[in-house]
C-alpha positions as CSV (number, residue, x, y, z in Angstrom):
1,X,-9.5,-18.9,56.5
2,X,-12.7,-17.0,57.5
3,X,-16.0,-17.7,56.0
4,X,-16.0,-14.2,54.4
5,X,-12.6,-14.9,52.8
6,X,-13.8,-18.3,51.6
7,X,-16.9,-16.7,50.1
8,X,-14.8,-14.1,48.3
9,X,-12.6,-16.8,46.9
10,X,-15.6,-18.8,45.6
11,X,-17.1,-15.7,44.0
12,X,-13.8,-14.9,42.3
13,X,-13.7,-18.5,41.0
14,X,-17.2,-18.2,39.6
15,X,-16.3,-14.9,38.0
16,X,-13.2,-16.4,36.4
17,X,-15.0,-19.5,35.2
18,X,-17.8,-17.3,33.7
19,X,-15.2,-15.3,31.8
20,X,-13.3,-18.3,30.6
21,X,-16.5,-20.1,29.6
22,X,-17.5,-17.0,27.5
23,X,-14.2,-17.2,25.7
24,X,-14.5,-20.9,25.0
25,X,-18.1,-20.3,23.7
26,X,-16.7,-17.6,21.4
27,X,-14.0,-20.0,20.1
28,X,-16.7,-22.6,19.3
29,X,-18.8,-20.1,17.5
30,X,-15.8,-18.8,15.5
31,X,-14.4,-22.3,14.6
32,X,-15.7,-22.2,11.0
33,X,-15.0,-18.5,10.5
34,X,-12.1,-17.7,8.1
35,X,-9.3,-15.8,9.8
36,X,-10.6,-16.5,13.3
37,X,-7.8,-17.2,15.8
38,X,-8.2,-19.1,19.0
39,X,-8.8,-16.9,22.0
40,X,-7.4,-17.5,25.5
41,X,-8.7,-16.1,28.8
42,X,-6.2,-15.3,31.6
43,X,-7.3,-14.3,35.0
44,X,-5.8,-11.0,36.4
45,X,-5.4,-11.2,40.2
46,X,-5.1,-8.3,42.6
47,X,-2.8,-7.8,45.6
48,X,-5.4,-9.6,47.8
49,X,-5.4,-12.6,45.5
50,X,-8.8,-12.0,44.2
51,X,-9.6,-11.9,40.5
52,X,-9.8,-8.4,39.1
53,X,-10.7,-9.3,35.6
54,X,-10.1,-11.5,32.5
55,X,-7.5,-10.7,29.9
56,X,-8.3,-12.1,26.5
57,X,-5.3,-13.1,24.3
58,X,-5.1,-14.9,21.0
59,X,-3.0,-17.6,19.5
60,X,-0.4,-16.4,17.0
61,X,2.7,-17.6,15.2
62,X,4.7,-14.7,13.8
63,X,7.0,-16.8,11.6
64,X,4.2,-18.8,10.0
65,X,2.1,-15.6,9.6
66,X,5.0,-14.0,7.6
67,X,5.3,-17.1,5.4
68,X,1.6,-17.0,4.7
69,X,1.9,-13.3,3.5
70,X,4.9,-14.1,1.3
71,X,3.2,-17.1,-0.2
72,X,0.0,-15.2,-0.9
73,X,2.0,-12.5,-2.7
74,X,3.9,-15.0,-4.8
75,X,0.8,-17.1,-5.6
76,X,-1.1,-14.0,-6.8
77,X,1.7,-12.7,-9.0
78,X,2.4,-16.2,-10.4
79,X,-1.3,-16.7,-11.2
80,X,-1.5,-13.4,-13.1
81,X,1.6,-14.4,-15.2
82,X,0.3,-18.0,-15.9
83,X,-3.1,-16.7,-16.9
84,X,-1.7,-14.3,-19.4
85,X,0.5,-16.9,-21.0
86,X,-2.4,-19.3,-21.2
87,X,-4.4,-16.6,-22.9
88,X,-1.7,-16.0,-25.5
89,X,-1.5,-19.7,-26.2
90,X,-5.3,-19.9,-26.6
91,X,-5.2,-17.0,-29.1
92,X,-3.0,-19.1,-31.4
93,X,-5.4,-22.1,-31.5
94,X,-5.0,-25.8,-30.7
95,X,-1.4,-26.9,-31.3
96,X,-0.6,-23.3,-32.3
97,X,-2.6,-23.8,-35.6
98,X,-3.1,-20.1,-36.0
99,X,0.4,-19.1,-35.3
100,X,2.7,-17.3,-37.8
101,X,5.1,-20.3,-37.6
102,X,2.5,-22.7,-38.9
103,X,1.3,-20.2,-41.5
104,X,4.9,-19.6,-42.7
105,X,5.5,-23.4,-43.1
106,X,2.3,-23.6,-45.2
107,X,3.5,-20.6,-47.3
108,X,6.9,-22.3,-48.0
109,X,5.1,-25.5,-49.0
110,X,2.9,-23.6,-51.4
111,X,6.0,-22.0,-52.9
112,X,7.5,-25.4,-53.4
113,X,4.4,-26.6,-55.3
114,X,4.4,-23.4,-57.4
115,X,8.1,-23.8,-58.2
116,X,7.5,-27.3,-59.6
117,X,4.8,-25.9,-62.0
118,X,5.5,-22.2,-62.4
119,X,3.1,-21.9,-65.4
120,X,0.1,-23.0,-63.2
121,X,-1.3,-19.8,-61.9
122,X,-3.8,-21.8,-59.8
123,X,-0.8,-22.7,-57.7
124,X,0.2,-19.0,-57.6
125,X,-3.2,-18.3,-56.2
126,X,-2.4,-20.8,-53.5
127,X,0.8,-18.9,-52.6
128,X,-1.2,-15.7,-52.4
129,X,-3.8,-17.3,-50.2
130,X,-1.1,-18.6,-47.8
131,X,0.6,-15.2,-47.8
132,X,-2.7,-13.6,-46.8
133,X,-3.0,-16.2,-44.0
134,X,0.5,-15.2,-42.7
135,X,-0.5,-11.6,-42.7
136,X,-3.7,-12.4,-40.8
137,X,-1.9,-14.3,-38.1
138,X,0.5,-11.4,-37.6
139,X,-2.4,-8.9,-37.4
140,X,-4.3,-11.2,-34.9
141,X,-1.2,-11.9,-32.9
142,X,-0.4,-8.2,-32.6
143,X,-4.0,-7.4,-31.6
144,X,-3.9,-10.2,-29.0
145,X,-0.6,-8.8,-27.5
146,X,-1.9,-5.3,-27.2
147,X,-5.2,-6.5,-25.8
148,X,-3.3,-8.5,-23.2
149,X,-1.3,-5.3,-22.3
150,X,-4.4,-3.2,-22.1
151,X,-6.2,-5.8,-19.8
152,X,-3.1,-6.1,-17.6
153,X,-3.0,-2.3,-17.4
154,X,-6.6,-2.2,-16.4
155,X,-5.9,-5.0,-13.9
156,X,-3.1,-2.9,-12.3
157,X,-5.5,0.1,-12.0
158,X,-8.1,-2.1,-10.3
159,X,-5.5,-3.6,-8.0
160,X,-4.2,-0.1,-7.0
161,X,-7.8,0.9,-6.2
162,X,-8.1,-2.1,-3.9
163,X,-4.8,-1.3,-2.2
164,X,-5.9,2.3,-1.5
165,X,-9.3,1.0,-0.3
166,X,-7.8,-1.5,2.1
167,X,-5.3,1.1,3.5
168,X,-8.1,3.6,4.1
169,X,-10.0,1.1,6.2
170,X,-6.9,-0.2,7.8
171,X,-6.2,3.1,9.4
172,X,-9.4,3.1,11.4
173,X,-9.0,-0.5,12.5
174,X,-5.4,-0.1,13.5
175,X,-6.2,3.1,15.5
176,X,-9.0,1.3,17.3
177,X,-6.6,-1.5,18.2
178,X,-4.0,0.9,19.6
179,X,-6.6,2.9,21.6
180,X,-8.2,-0.3,22.9
181,X,-4.9,-1.7,23.9
182,X,-4.1,1.5,25.9
183,X,-7.5,1.4,27.5
184,X,-7.1,-2.3,28.4
185,X,-10.0,-3.5,26.2
186,X,-10.3,-6.8,24.4
187,X,-9.0,-6.0,20.9
188,X,-8.5,-9.6,19.7
189,X,-11.4,-9.5,17.2
190,X,-10.1,-6.3,15.7
191,X,-6.7,-7.8,15.4
192,X,-8.2,-10.7,13.5
193,X,-9.9,-8.2,11.2
194,X,-6.6,-6.4,10.7
195,X,-4.8,-9.6,9.8
196,X,-7.4,-10.3,7.2
197,X,-6.9,-6.9,5.7
198,X,-3.2,-7.4,5.6
199,X,-3.6,-10.8,3.9
200,X,-5.8,-9.1,1.2
201,X,-3.1,-6.4,0.8
202,X,-0.4,-9.0,0.4
203,X,-2.2,-10.6,-2.5
204,X,-2.0,-7.3,-4.3
205,X,1.5,-6.2,-3.5
206,X,4.4,-7.8,-1.6
207,X,4.6,-6.4,1.9
208,X,6.5,-6.5,5.2
209,X,4.7,-6.0,8.5
210,X,6.5,-4.4,11.4
211,X,5.0,-4.6,14.9
212,X,5.2,-1.6,17.3
213,X,4.1,-0.7,20.8
214,X,0.4,-1.0,21.9
215,X,-0.2,-3.6,19.1
216,X,0.4,-0.9,16.5
217,X,1.8,-2.0,13.1
218,X,3.5,-0.3,10.2
219,X,3.4,-1.7,6.6
220,X,6.1,-1.5,4.0
221,X,6.4,-2.9,0.5
222,X,8.8,-5.8,0.3
223,X,11.3,-3.4,-1.2
224,X,11.1,-1.0,1.8
225,X,8.7,1.7,0.6
226,X,6.3,2.9,3.4
227,X,2.7,1.9,2.7
228,X,1.3,2.6,6.2
229,X,2.8,4.3,9.2
230,X,0.1,5.8,11.5
231,X,-1.5,7.0,8.2
232,X,-1.7,5.4,4.8
233,X,0.6,6.5,2.0
234,X,-0.9,7.3,-1.4
235,X,-0.6,4.5,-4.0
236,X,-1.0,6.1,-7.5
237,X,-1.2,4.9,-11.0
238,X,-2.3,6.5,-14.3
239,X,-3.9,3.9,-16.6
240,X,-3.1,3.8,-20.3
241,X,-6.3,3.6,-22.3
242,X,-4.9,2.8,-25.7
243,X,-1.9,0.5,-26.4
244,X,0.1,0.4,-29.5
245,X,3.3,-1.7,-30.2
246,X,5.5,1.2,-29.0
247,X,3.4,2.3,-26.0
248,X,5.1,2.2,-22.7
249,X,3.0,1.5,-19.6
250,X,3.0,3.8,-16.6
251,X,4.6,2.9,-13.3
252,X,2.8,2.3,-10.0
253,X,3.9,4.8,-7.3
254,X,3.8,4.3,-3.5
255,X,4.4,7.6,-1.6
256,X,5.9,9.0,-4.8
257,X,8.4,6.1,-5.3
258,X,8.0,3.8,-8.4
259,X,7.4,0.2,-7.3
260,X,7.1,-1.4,-10.8
261,X,9.7,-1.6,-13.6
262,X,13.4,-2.0,-13.1
263,X,13.9,0.5,-10.3
264,X,15.7,-0.3,-7.1
265,X,12.5,-0.2,-5.1
266,X,10.4,-2.3,-7.4
267,X,8.3,-5.1,-5.9
268,X,8.7,-8.7,-7.2
269,X,5.6,-10.4,-5.9
270,X,1.9,-9.7,-5.6
271,X,-0.8,-9.2,-8.3
272,X,0.5,-5.8,-9.3
273,X,4.0,-7.1,-9.9
274,X,2.6,-10.1,-12.0
275,X,0.4,-7.8,-14.1
276,X,3.3,-5.4,-14.7
277,X,5.4,-8.2,-15.9
278,X,2.7,-9.3,-18.3
279,X,2.2,-5.7,-19.6
280,X,5.9,-4.7,-19.8
281,X,7.8,-7.9,-20.5
282,X,5.7,-10.9,-21.7
283,X,3.4,-9.1,-24.1
284,X,6.2,-6.7,-25.2
285,X,8.6,-9.6,-26.1
286,X,5.9,-11.4,-27.9
287,X,5.0,-8.3,-29.9
288,X,8.7,-7.8,-30.7
289,X,8.9,-11.3,-32.1
290,X,5.9,-10.7,-34.3
291,X,7.3,-7.4,-35.6
292,X,10.6,-9.2,-36.3
293,X,8.8,-11.9,-38.2
294,X,7.0,-9.2,-40.3
295,X,10.3,-7.4,-41.0
296,X,11.9,-10.7,-41.9
297,X,9.1,-11.5,-44.4
298,X,9.4,-8.1,-46.1
299,X,13.2,-8.5,-46.3
300,X,12.9,-12.1,-47.6
301,X,10.4,-11.3,-50.3
302,X,12.0,-7.9,-51.3
303,X,13.1,-7.2,-54.9
304,X,16.5,-5.9,-55.8
305,X,17.7,-4.0,-58.8
306,X,18.8,-6.6,-61.3
307,X,20.5,-4.2,-63.7
308,X,24.1,-4.9,-64.8
309,X,25.1,-1.9,-62.7
310,X,22.5,-1.8,-59.8
311,X,21.7,1.7,-58.7
312,X,18.1,1.4,-57.4
313,X,17.3,0.4,-53.7
314,X,15.7,-2.8,-52.8
315,X,11.9,-2.5,-52.8
316,X,9.1,-4.5,-51.0
317,X,7.8,-7.4,-53.0
318,X,4.9,-9.6,-52.0
319,X,4.8,-8.2,-48.5
320,X,4.8,-4.5,-47.9
321,X,3.2,-1.9,-45.5
322,X,1.5,1.4,-46.0
323,X,3.8,4.1,-47.5
324,X,6.3,1.5,-48.8
325,X,9.4,3.0,-47.2
326,X,12.8,1.5,-47.6
327,X,13.3,-2.1,-46.6
328,X,13.5,-2.1,-42.8
329,X,17.0,-2.7,-41.5
330,X,17.8,-6.1,-40.1
331,X,18.6,-6.7,-36.4
332,X,16.4,-3.9,-35.2
333,X,12.8,-4.1,-34.1
334,X,10.3,-1.9,-36.0
335,X,7.5,-1.5,-33.5
336,X,4.0,-2.1,-34.9
337,X,5.2,-3.7,-38.2
338,X,3.2,-6.9,-37.5
339,X,0.0,-4.9,-37.3
340,X,0.6,-3.0,-40.6
341,X,2.1,-5.5,-42.9
342,X,-0.1,-6.2,-46.0
343,X,0.0,-8.1,-49.3
344,X,1.2,-5.9,-52.2
345,X,-1.8,-5.0,-54.3
346,X,0.4,-5.4,-57.5
347,X,0.3,-9.2,-57.0
348,X,-3.4,-9.5,-56.0
349,X,-5.9,-9.9,-58.9
350,X,-8.7,-8.8,-56.6
351,X,-7.1,-5.4,-56.4
352,X,-5.9,-5.1,-60.0
353,X,-2.6,-7.0,-59.6
354,X,-1.2,-9.9,-61.6
355,X,-0.4,-13.3,-60.1
356,X,2.3,-13.9,-62.7
357,X,4.5,-11.3,-60.9
358,X,5.0,-13.9,-58.1
359,X,6.9,-15.9,-60.7
360,X,8.4,-13.1,-62.8
361,X,9.2,-10.4,-60.3
362,X,8.4,-6.7,-60.7
363,X,5.8,-6.7,-58.0
364,X,7.3,-3.6,-56.4
365,X,7.3,-1.5,-59.5
366,X,5.5,-3.1,-62.5
367,X,6.6,-0.4,-64.9
368,X,10.3,-0.8,-64.1
369,X,12.1,-3.7,-65.8
370,X,15.0,-3.4,-63.4
371,X,13.1,-5.5,-60.8
372,X,11.9,-8.2,-63.3
373,X,13.6,-11.6,-63.1
374,X,11.7,-13.4,-65.9
375,X,12.3,-10.8,-68.6
376,X,11.1,-13.2,-71.4
377,X,7.9,-14.1,-69.5
378,X,8.6,-17.8,-69.9
379,X,5.9,-20.0,-68.2
380,X,8.5,-22.5,-67.1
381,X,10.6,-19.9,-65.2
382,X,11.1,-21.0,-61.6
383,X,14.3,-19.4,-60.4
384,X,12.5,-16.5,-58.7
385,X,10.2,-18.8,-56.8
386,X,13.0,-21.1,-55.8
387,X,15.0,-18.1,-54.6
388,X,12.0,-17.1,-52.4
389,X,11.9,-20.6,-50.9
390,X,15.6,-20.3,-50.0
391,X,15.1,-16.8,-48.6
392,X,12.7,-18.2,-46.0
393,X,15.4,-20.3,-44.5
394,X,18.4,-18.1,-45.2
395,X,20.2,-16.7,-42.2
396,X,19.4,-13.1,-41.4
397,X,19.8,-10.7,-38.5
398,X,17.2,-10.5,-35.8
399,X,17.1,-8.3,-32.7
400,X,18.0,-10.3,-29.6
401,X,15.4,-8.3,-27.7
402,X,12.7,-10.3,-29.5
403,X,13.8,-13.3,-27.6
404,X,15.6,-15.3,-30.3
405,X,19.2,-15.5,-31.5
406,X,20.7,-12.6,-33.4
407,X,21.2,-14.6,-36.6
408,X,18.9,-17.4,-37.9
409,X,16.4,-18.2,-40.6
410,X,13.0,-16.7,-40.8
411,X,11.2,-20.1,-40.3
412,X,13.6,-21.0,-37.4
413,X,13.0,-17.7,-35.7
414,X,9.2,-18.0,-36.1
415,X,9.1,-21.6,-34.7
416,X,11.6,-20.6,-32.0
417,X,9.2,-17.8,-30.9
418,X,6.5,-20.4,-30.4
419,X,8.9,-22.7,-28.6
420,X,9.8,-19.9,-26.2
421,X,6.2,-19.0,-25.6
422,X,5.3,-22.6,-24.8
423,X,8.3,-23.0,-22.5
424,X,7.4,-19.8,-20.7
425,X,3.8,-21.0,-20.4
426,X,4.7,-24.4,-19.0
427,X,7.2,-22.8,-16.6
428,X,4.7,-20.3,-15.4
429,X,2.0,-22.9,-15.0
430,X,4.2,-25.2,-13.0
431,X,5.5,-22.3,-10.8
432,X,1.9,-21.1,-10.3
433,X,0.8,-24.6,-9.3
434,X,3.7,-24.9,-6.9
435,X,3.1,-21.4,-5.3
436,X,-0.6,-22.2,-4.9
437,X,0.1,-25.6,-3.3
438,X,2.7,-24.0,-1.0
439,X,0.2,-21.3,0.0
440,X,-2.4,-24.0,0.9
441,X,0.2,-25.9,3.0
442,X,1.5,-22.9,4.9
443,X,-2.0,-21.6,5.4
444,X,-3.0,-25.0,6.8
445,X,0.0,-25.0,9.1
446,X,-0.9,-21.5,10.3
447,X,-4.5,-22.6,10.9
448,X,-3.4,-25.6,12.9
449,X,-1.2,-23.4,15.1
450,X,-3.7,-20.6,15.7
451,X,-7.1,-21.9,14.8
452,X,-9.8,-23.6,16.9
453,X,-9.8,-27.3,17.6
454,X,-13.3,-28.2,18.7
455,X,-12.2,-31.3,20.6
456,X,-9.8,-29.1,22.7
457,X,-12.5,-26.5,23.3
458,X,-15.1,-29.2,24.4
459,X,-12.5,-30.6,26.8
460,X,-11.9,-27.1,28.2
461,X,-15.6,-26.6,28.6
462,X,-15.9,-29.8,30.7
463,X,-13.0,-28.6,32.8
464,X,-14.6,-25.3,33.4
465,X,-17.9,-27.0,34.2
466,X,-16.2,-29.0,36.9
467,X,-14.6,-25.8,38.3
468,X,-18.0,-24.1,38.3
469,X,-19.5,-27.1,40.2
470,X,-16.8,-27.0,42.7
471,X,-17.2,-23.3,43.3
472,X,-21.0,-23.7,43.5
473,X,-20.6,-26.5,46.1
474,X,-18.2,-24.3,48.2
475,X,-20.7,-21.5,48.1
476,X,-23.4,-23.9,49.2
477,X,-21.3,-25.1,52.1
478,X,-20.5,-21.6,53.2
479,X,-24.2,-20.7,53.0
480,X,-25.0,-23.7,55.2
481,X,-22.3,-22.7,57.7
482,X,-23.5,-19.2,57.9
483,X,-27.1,-20.4,58.4
484,X,-25.9,-22.6,61.3
485,X,-24.0,-19.7,62.8
486,X,-27.0,-17.4,62.6
487,X,-29.2,-20.1,64.2
488,X,-26.6,-20.6,67.0
489,X,-26.4,-16.9,67.8
490,X,-30.2,-16.4,67.5
């Protein structure tokens, strides 16, 4: 080998070591940075064997990366659902003390006490007070359910805004990566940035990432709807600003296709999916249970025509609602009934009513004797009160859409609704904890596979230092030889 060739080789070695050292330094600096992946430097040699440049790559693990995205989507959706159920539980107080179930139990107990001493109107006042507590719990529960739906709807709107914002930025970053790859530039930092954006997107909506040529990627929802392919697709949602018991929430659309609800292209993970389930399933079923409890109360306390030949319709008794229509039919949900049920003024002394009507009947129509049970007005009459006690446990039809059985007692249905809520809360909490733990584990595995190990980087730095020293010694030796050659020819 000539001295010139040896010098060229030594210079190429220095150039290679310098490039590799820069990459190692970059890894050390990025070791504590979230989303940073370990970079590698590969020398690119020419036909003459000399180094033409350094190609920078990055560590990756496609399978683990996809698992991280899936886990992120499931964890975010599970967290939204668990948080909503925790909120419903909190609205009902410690040990569900403010639930309709507990209030109904107290109402039945007060009726038992009144039946034992029907002439004591102080006990009748106790019945009225407990009935008012039942109504209050239904009103509060209905308000909590609709507030939960409204907040979930607002959360969906915010999530959609985040998705559109990410996709807008994603376009420019992805284009820079493609153009940089074509030009042969180092795009690894941009790819880290893009992966971070994809992770943020996955938390909002379940996605699938498809790699293409020149480091280009396309994004689809987990159900197959295009989110990004060269350009971002529009994600749209119209928020509902006021929720009532019968209000339906709007769907989220991606490129004109609905991705929430029961459609074939609906997503099943991500924050949007979790919030949609809260708004359209959890809160709706809870509201339906409250409405069925309210309907069951009105039915249980209704008054019938007691004439020898009944011709008049059943009328609302202690519990009624504005307008006093006919008794709502059993086995069908009457949306919003829990929010409008009230105590009949005819039994409330504070509004001109008479407490004795709780014992005697005739609450619905005080001027019509057909609805009066205690026609003689006897203070010891308890049959009507005892009948009300029995009505609270008597089997009646309930709509299965409210989550309970089709036929059961009012008290059983109410306690069952609390049991279902608690079971759902515990299940969502356990699943949320599992999904969060799984995300932590798979993220840790991905970081171990693609992240920076400072010990390894320090070892690599020492190796490069030795290579640098060897190249420097070679150059020094060549310099000495050239000096000797010049002296000899001089």
